[in-house]
C-alpha positions in Angstrom: 85.9 118.0 84.2 87.2 117.8 87.8 88.8 114.4 87.7 89.2 113.8 91.4 85.6 114.9 92.0 84.4 112.4 89.4 86.4 109.7 91.2 84.9 110.7 94.5 81.4 110.1 93.2 82.3 106.5 92.8 83.9 105.8 96.2 80.8 104.0 97.5 80.5 101.8 94.4 81.5 98.1 94.3 84.7 97.3 92.4 82.5 95.4 89.9 80.7 98.7 89.0 83.9 100.6 88.4 84.3 99.1 84.9 81.5 101.6 83.9 83.6 104.5 85.2 86.6 103.1 83.4 84.6 103.0 80.1 83.6 106.6 80.6 87.0 107.9 81.4 89.6 105.8 79.7 89.3 107.5 76.3 89.8 111.0 77.6 93.0 112.8 76.8 95.7 112.4 79.4 93.7 109.8 81.2 96.7 107.9 82.6 98.4 111.0 83.9 95.3 112.4 85.5 94.6 109.0 87.1 98.1 108.7 88.5 98.0 112.3 89.7 94.8 111.4 91.7 97.0 109.2 93.9 98.6 112.4 95.2 95.4 113.7 96.6 92.7 112.6 98.9 93.0 109.1 100.3 89.3 108.6 100.0 89.7 108.1 96.3 92.7 105.7 96.5 90.5 102.6 96.2 88.9 103.8 93.1 92.1 105.2 91.6 94.1 102.1 92.2 91.3 99.9 90.8 91.3 102.0 87.6 95.1 101.8 87.3 95.1 98.0 87.8 92.2 97.6 85.4 93.9 99.8 82.8 97.1 97.6 83.0 95.0 94.4 82.8 93.6 95.8 79.5 97.2 95.5 78.1 97.9 99.3 78.4 101.5 100.1 79.4 102.6 102.9 81.7 105.8 104.7 81.1 108.6 104.3 83.6 107.8 107.7 85.0 104.2 106.8 85.5 105.1 103.6 87.3 107.5 105.6 89.4 104.6 108.0 90.4 102.5 105.0 91.5 105.4 103.6 93.6 106.0 107.0 95.1 102.6 106.8 96.7 103.0 103.4 98.3 103.5 104.8 101.8 100.3 106.8 101.6 98.0 103.9 100.9 95.9 103.0 103.9 92.8 101.5 102.4 93.1 97.7 102.2 91.5 97.5 98.8 94.0 100.1 97.4 96.9 98.0 98.8 95.3 94.9 97.2 95.0 96.6 93.8 98.6 97.7 93.9 99.7 94.2 94.7 97.5 92.9 91.8 99.1 95.3 89.3 102.7 94.1 90.1 102.5 91.3 87.4 101.9 94.0 84.8 104.9 96.3 85.6 108.6 96.2 86.0 110.0 97.5 89.3 112.9 99.8 88.6 116.0 99.2 90.7 115.5 102.5 92.6 112.0 101.3 93.7 113.0 97.8 94.6 113.4 98.6 98.3 110.3 100.7 98.7 108.2 98.1 96.8 109.8 95.3 98.9 109.0 97.2 102.1 105.4 97.7 100.9 105.0 94.0 100.2 106.5 93.0 103.5 104.1 95.3 105.4 101.2 93.8 103.4 102.3 90.3 104.5 101.2 91.2 108.0 97.9 92.8 107.1 94.9 91.5 108.9 93.0 91.2 105.6 93.8 87.7 104.1 93.2 88.9 100.5 96.0 91.5 101.0 98.2 88.9 102.5 97.6 86.4 99.7 98.4 89.0 97.1 101.4 90.1 99.1 102.9 86.7 98.7 102.2 87.0 95.0 103.8 90.4 95.0 106.9 89.0 96.7 107.0 86.3 94.0 106.8 88.9 91.2 109.5 91.0 92.8 111.7 87.9 93.2 111.2 87.0 89.5 112.7 90.4 88.7 115.3 90.3 91.4 116.5 86.7 91.7 118.5 87.4 94.9 115.1 87.4 96.7 114.2 83.9 95.5 115.7 81.9 98.4 113.9 84.1 100.9 110.7 83.9 98.9 110.8 80.1 99.0 111.2 80.2 102.8 108.3 82.6 103.1 106.1 80.4 100.9 106.9 77.3 103.0 106.1 79.1 106.2 102.8 80.4 104.7 101.9 76.9 103.6 102.0 75.9 107.3 100.7 79.0 109.1 98.3 80.9 106.9 94.6 80.9 106.3 93.3 78.4 103.6 92.7 81.1 101.0 96.3 82.4 101.5 97.6 78.8 101.3 95.8 78.3 98.0 97.5 81.4 96.5 100.9 80.3 97.8 100.3 76.8 96.4 99.6 78.3 93.0 102.8 80.4 93.2 104.9 77.3 94.2 103.5 75.3 91.3 104.4 78.1 88.9 108.0 78.2 90.1 110.5 80.8 89.3 111.6 81.4 85.7 115.1 80.3 84.9 117.5 83.1 84.9 119.9 83.7 82.0 122.8 82.5 84.0 121.1 79.3 84.9 120.1 78.7 81.3 123.7 79.0 79.9 
């Protein structure tokens, strides 16, 4: 089976329909690696590929550090707003290795200025997730959230409000 060709056949389908594709592909041998490799190719399939990756992680599957690294290596190549959104939505399901902290942070910062308000809302959530893993970002995150609470669209403000209610987890040094 030509994996990228199969994904291409689904590029005009709504995200809600992609669960059917996931069901058909997810049991295949080497599914995760073939999926991640698809990010290296044609950007026309990035929306489908990133949705499948996000959905796979939401189903409690775990990617290896190398697989996560391959996803992060492609951040600069994502131009589709839905692909960016899916990557932002998968951040709660993965750890960002130290060597990818800066590229992921740059990706998130770029998404904070996207025209699409869903991407912006999830970019704030992505900054929150990154700040949970890297506490040195928490003071800046709090400032960003305060500014968003004043300046952003209502849907973005709602996401930011939920983040602020959640708060940051206590770090080990604060707990001792």
